[in-house]
N, C-alpha and C positions, 0 to 999 in steps of 0.2 A: 804501570797503572792497569787495574783490572776492572771490568764492568760485568754486571749481571745482565746477560743479553737473552731476550726471548728467542725461541726458535723461529718464530715468524714475526715480522716487524713491518707490516703494511697491508695495503689493499689495492683494489682497482687499477685503472690506467686511463689516460686520455692524451690527446694529441692536439697540436696546432702550433704556431710560432716563432721566435727568434731573439734578438738582443734589445736592451731598453736604455732609458735616458742617458745615464753617464757611461753606458757601455755600448757605444755604437758598434754594430757588427763589422762594418767595413770602414776603416779610416780613409781619409782623403787621399793618402799616399799609397793605399793598398792597391796591388794589381787586380785586374778583373779576374774573378775566380774561374776555374775550369768547369766544364760541364759535369754535373753530378752523374754518378754511375751507380748501378746496382751491384751488390756482391756477386762475384762469379758463381754461377750455378743457381742463384736465386731465381724463382719464377718471375716473369714479367708481370707488372701490375696494371690491370685495365683501369683507366680513369673514367672513361665514358665513351660515347659515340662521336665519331668525327662529324657526323651530320649535325650535332648539336653546337658545333663551334662555328659562329657566323664568319663569313668573309669580312675582312677588315675589322674584326672584333676578336673576342676570346671568351674563355670561361675560367673562373677561379674555382679550383678544387680545394676547399678550405681544409678538409680533413688531411689531405696529402701535402698541403702547403705548396701546391703547384698551380701555375696559371699557364694555360695553353692558348696560343693565338693563331689566327689564320690570316697573315698579312695579304696573301694572294690565294686565289682559288687552288686548293690542293696542297698548299704549303703550310705545314703545321710546325710551330715552334713552341718549346716548353721552357719555362723559367721558374725559379724559386718564387713563391708568392710572399716571401718575407721581405718587407720594405727594408732597404739598406740604410735608412736613416736611423730609426730607433726600434726596428724589429717588429712592428705591427704586421699582421697579415693584410695584404692589400684587399680592398673591398669588392672592386668589380672592374670590368673592362667596358668602357663607354666612350663614345665620341672619339674613337681612335686611340685612346690611351688606357693604360693600366693604372688605376687610381687608388691611392691610400688616403683614407679620410682622417687618419690620426693627426697628421700635420700638413696635409695637402700635397704631398709629393705625387708626381705623375711620371709614368714611363711609357715609352713608345712600344709598339707591337713587336719590336726587336729587342726589348728589354732596356734600351738606353734611357737615360734621364731626360725628361722634357721639362719638368718643373721641380724646383727644389722644395724643401731643404735637402733632400737626398742628393748626394754627389756621385754615388757609385751605381753602375747599372745592376739590374737583377741578374744573378748568376744563372746561366743556362742549365737546362735539364734535358737529358736525352729522351725524346719521345718518338714513337713511330705509329703508323696505322697498319693494323694487321689485315688479313684477308676478309675478316668479318666486319671490317669498318670500325673497329674499336681503336681509341687512342690508348696506346700502351706506353707506360714508363719503363725504360730498360729494354733489353732484347733477350730473346730466347737463347738458351745455351747452344753453341754450335754442335753440328753433327760430328761425332768422333769416330764414326765408322770409316775405315780405310776405303778410298775410292775403288770401285769395282769389286769389293768384297761382299759376298753374300753369306758366307759361313761365319757365324759369330765366333766359332772356335778359332778362326784364323786371325782375329783382331787382338791387339794388345790389351791386356786387362787394365782396367782403370787404376791409376796410381792411388795408393791409400791416402786419406786426408792427413795433412801435416799436423803434427802435434804442436801445440804452442810451446815456446821456450819454457823451461822449468822455472826461470826467474821472471816470467812475464808478470807485470803488475796486475793485481786483482781488484776488481770492483771500482766503485767511484771514489771511495775514501776510506780512511781508517776511522773507527768509531771515536778515536781520540780527537778527530778533526771537527766533530760536531759538538758545540758547547751545550751543556745542560741549560735548559731554559732559553735556548736559542736555536740556531740552525745555520746551514750553509747552502748557497745557491750554486748549482753547477750549470753554468751558462750553456756550454756545448751540448750537454745532454738534456737541457731544458727541464731539470728536475731540482727541486728544493727538498733537503732532508732536515728535519727538526728532531730535537730531543727534549720533549716537554718535561720529562723527569728522568733521573739517572737509569740508563739502560733501556729506555723506551724510545725507539727510533721510528719516525713516521716520514713518509715521502709523498710528495704531491708534484703535479705538473707545475713548472715555474712560469707557465704562460698565464698572464692575467686574464681573467674571464670578462674584463670590461671591453678592451679592444685589442687584445692579443699581444701586448708588449711582454717581454720577459721581466719578471720581478727583479729588483736591484739587489736587495739584501734582507737579512733577518736582523732586526735591531729593535730594542725596546720591547721585546716580547711579541713582535709582529713581523710578518712577511710583507715587505713594502714594495709597491710599484710606483716609481716616480713619474711615469707617464701622465697620469691624471690623479694621483694621490690615493689610489685604493690600498687598503691594508687588510691583511688576513691573519687570523690567529695561528698558533703553532699546530692546530688541528685542521688547518685549511679553511676554516669558516671565515666569512666576511666580517671584519670588525669595523671597517669604514669604507663608504662608497667612493666613487660611483659604481664600482662593481656590485653586482647583486647575487651572483652565484659563487659557491665555494670553489676552491681549487680542486680539480679532480685528483683522487688518490692514485698513487703509482705503486705497484708491487715491487718491493725490494727484499732482499734476504741478507741476513747477517751471518757470516761464517768466520768464526774466530774474532779477529778485530777488523774484518773487512766488511764493508757494506757495498752491495752490488745489486743491479737490476735483476729481478726474479725472472 
């Protein structure tokens, strides 16, 4: 099968989110996830000031989908802010718990479940406090200079970056996986790709703009979120509330028959 494919097939970008109604992110029998880490060599990300995190409380960083708590003075803990029930982003930290208003789940300052319907704890995320008093997600790359060495010429040169395997899979999907007049939701990447007309591929954040659930599917010509019934057109526009804002566009590129994030 061949398609006429434009050289550019999308726009913008946006962030927030996790899994939705029929697609619970962590099942009851799933083990507790390990702490999230940053890609080796990637710069640490400053979330905010440690002084802004109240003792026996916390702060939700919605853009980064991270919640940082301070159970005891000087003790900072980080967790995914994505509720393990149906993937909403938690709303706040109040009265000693991390609270998700979507369906009423609550979590302790240690990420544990205190009130359902969620059954799994919030996955931990590595955070530290730097010398400037910033809350940092991830850690700085280690010093690779040999101990006691002052002459850069005596150190081993850095190893060249590894090339990906020649047969590594490309992109999110094949163009043939996206039906004309429909689309496909990629839960892990939180992206939905549609094909309103043959060869026209559009991509949007799969995070519902109502309360942060991940949309479930593309069916009947709309992108559907089962959390509260919002529907979006194949162009990301709202076709049915309660959502009032369109899905943010995501930049993708089409190379041959592969669609990937730009």
